[in-house]
C-alpha positions as a Python dict, from the first residue, in 0.01 Angstrom:
ca = {
    (1, 'X'): (0, 0, 0),
    (2, 'X'): (367, -48, -139),
    (3, 'X'): (320, 236, -367),
    (4, 'X'): (338, 494, -49),
    (5, 'X'): (643, 192, 107),
    (6, 'X'): (846, 332, -238),
    (7, 'X'): (750, 739, -143),
    (8, 'X'): (839, 760, 221),
    (9, 'X'): (1141, 613, 141),
    (10, 'X'): (1253, 819, -186),
    (11, 'X'): (1123, 1069, 25),
    (12, 'X'): (1426, 994, 384),
    (13, 'X'): (1668, 879, 112),
    (14, 'X'): (1626, 1252, -101),
    (15, 'X'): (1626, 1361, 226),
    (16, 'X'): (1929, 1287, 327),
    (17, 'X'): (2123, 1249, 58),
    (18, 'X'): (2046, 1649, 63),
    (19, 'X'): (2069, 1736, 413),
    (20, 'X'): (2390, 1883, 595),
    (21, 'X'): (2626, 1603, 662),
    (22, 'X'): (2719, 1551, 975),
    (23, 'X'): (2864, 1226, 989),
    (24, 'X'): (3170, 1382, 772),
    (25, 'X'): (3448, 1309, 1018),
    (26, 'X'): (3685, 1625, 1114),
    (27, 'X'): (3992, 1663, 915),
    (28, 'X'): (4282, 1440, 1148),
    (29, 'X'): (4514, 1742, 1215),
    (30, 'X'): (4888, 1746, 1089),
    (31, 'X'): (5163, 1595, 1305),
    (32, 'X'): (5410, 1759, 1470),
    (33, 'X'): (5771, 1790, 1272),
    (34, 'X'): (6038, 2007, 1524),
    (35, 'X'): (6284, 2171, 1318),
    (36, 'X'): (6564, 2364, 1389),
    (37, 'X'): (6797, 2592, 1176),
    (38, 'X'): (7153, 2765, 1303),
    (39, 'X'): (7295, 3049, 1216),
    (40, 'X'): (7539, 3150, 1048),
    (41, 'X'): (7665, 2770, 903),
    (42, 'X'): (8006, 2811, 828),
    (43, 'X'): (8261, 3164, 966),
    (44, 'X'): (8589, 3245, 1018),
    (45, 'X'): (8741, 3371, 1269),
    (46, 'X'): (9064, 3501, 1441),
    (47, 'X'): (9260, 3333, 1736),
    (48, 'X'): (8972, 3398, 2030),
    (49, 'X'): (8771, 3677, 1845),
    (50, 'X'): (8399, 3539, 1960),
    (51, 'X'): (8084, 3452, 1727),
    (52, 'X'): (7720, 3522, 1846),
    (53, 'X'): (7519, 3154, 1705),
    (54, 'X'): (7163, 3185, 1672),
    (55, 'X'): (6902, 2831, 1694),
    (56, 'X'): (6594, 2869, 1464),
    (57, 'X'): (6305, 2648, 1667),
    (58, 'X'): (5936, 2591, 1617),
    (59, 'X'): (5781, 2480, 1812),
    (60, 'X'): (5409, 2227, 1855),
    (61, 'X'): (5083, 2481, 1849),
    (62, 'X'): (4995, 2616, 2234),
    (63, 'X'): (5361, 2506, 2352),
    (64, 'X'): (5501, 2767, 2554),
    (65, 'X'): (5859, 2764, 2695),
    (66, 'X'): (6048, 3000, 2955),
    (67, 'X'): (6337, 2980, 2708),
    (68, 'X'): (6443, 2862, 2401),
    (69, 'X'): (6455, 2443, 2429),
    (70, 'X'): (6812, 2400, 2302),
    (71, 'X'): (7185, 2336, 2421),
    (72, 'X'): (7519, 2401, 2266),
    (73, 'X'): (7831, 2275, 2252),
    (74, 'X'): (8168, 2286, 2127),
    (75, 'X'): (8218, 1906, 1896),
    (76, 'X'): (8620, 1915, 1923),
    (77, 'X'): (8791, 1913, 2331),
    (78, 'X'): (8996, 2250, 2263),
    (79, 'X'): (8798, 2393, 1978),
    (80, 'X'): (8665, 2690, 2212),
    (81, 'X'): (8431, 2762, 2411),
    (82, 'X'): (8063, 2822, 2395),
    (83, 'X'): (7771, 3006, 2637),
    (84, 'X'): (7436, 2848, 2712),
    (85, 'X'): (7305, 3153, 2451),
    (86, 'X'): (7533, 3061, 2187),
    (87, 'X'): (7827, 3330, 2267),
    (88, 'X'): (8116, 3138, 2103),
    (89, 'X'): (8453, 3198, 2179),
    (90, 'X'): (8744, 3054, 1945),
    (91, 'X'): (9050, 2864, 2081),
    (92, 'X'): (9414, 3119, 2094),
    (93, 'X'): (9500, 2805, 1757),
    (94, 'X'): (9385, 2741, 1427),
    (95, 'X'): (9233, 2494, 1319),
    (96, 'X'): (8876, 2399, 1175),
    (97, 'X'): (8668, 2322, 1502),
    (98, 'X'): (8224, 2264, 1460),
    (99, 'X'): (7942, 2454, 1691),
    (100, 'X'): (7684, 2206, 1725),
    (101, 'X'): (7299, 2327, 1923),
    (102, 'X'): (7086, 2033, 1966),
    (103, 'X'): (6688, 2065, 2051),
    (104, 'X'): (6629, 1965, 2456),
    (105, 'X'): (6277, 1902, 2353),
    (106, 'X'): (6374, 1648, 2076),
    (107, 'X'): (6668, 1511, 2135),
    (108, 'X'): (6733, 1360, 1789),
    (109, 'X'): (6689, 1735, 1594),
    (110, 'X'): (7066, 1902, 1600),
    (111, 'X'): (7264, 2148, 1365),
    (112, 'X'): (7648, 2180, 1327),
    (113, 'X'): (7830, 2516, 1253),
    (114, 'X'): (8176, 2546, 1087),
    (115, 'X'): (8438, 2774, 1258),
    (116, 'X'): (8780, 2837, 1081),
    (117, 'X'): (9037, 2958, 1290),
    (118, 'X'): (9321, 3151, 1152),
}
């Protein structure tokens, strides 16, 4: 009787060890890490000249936006202007100015370019 109980237990144990595992949890999804790159990062322009800037961002999986969620600004008050599409116009005075782009969906993420106006 004892021998039979041991045999049944051994068979069940062997079956459990060789059966395909369904109790293994799936690998957790990697957390989304937002990124932002700005191009160009430095430029030299003549007074009143224009320069296009580009923001490159990644998106969370499955998310789609109607427009790129970024906001542009010129850091210095008299440093020129920039449109919502990233077209910068230099001021009529020489100096060093900065263009900043910030993610609207992740406001803590920004990038800055340096513009030297001659």
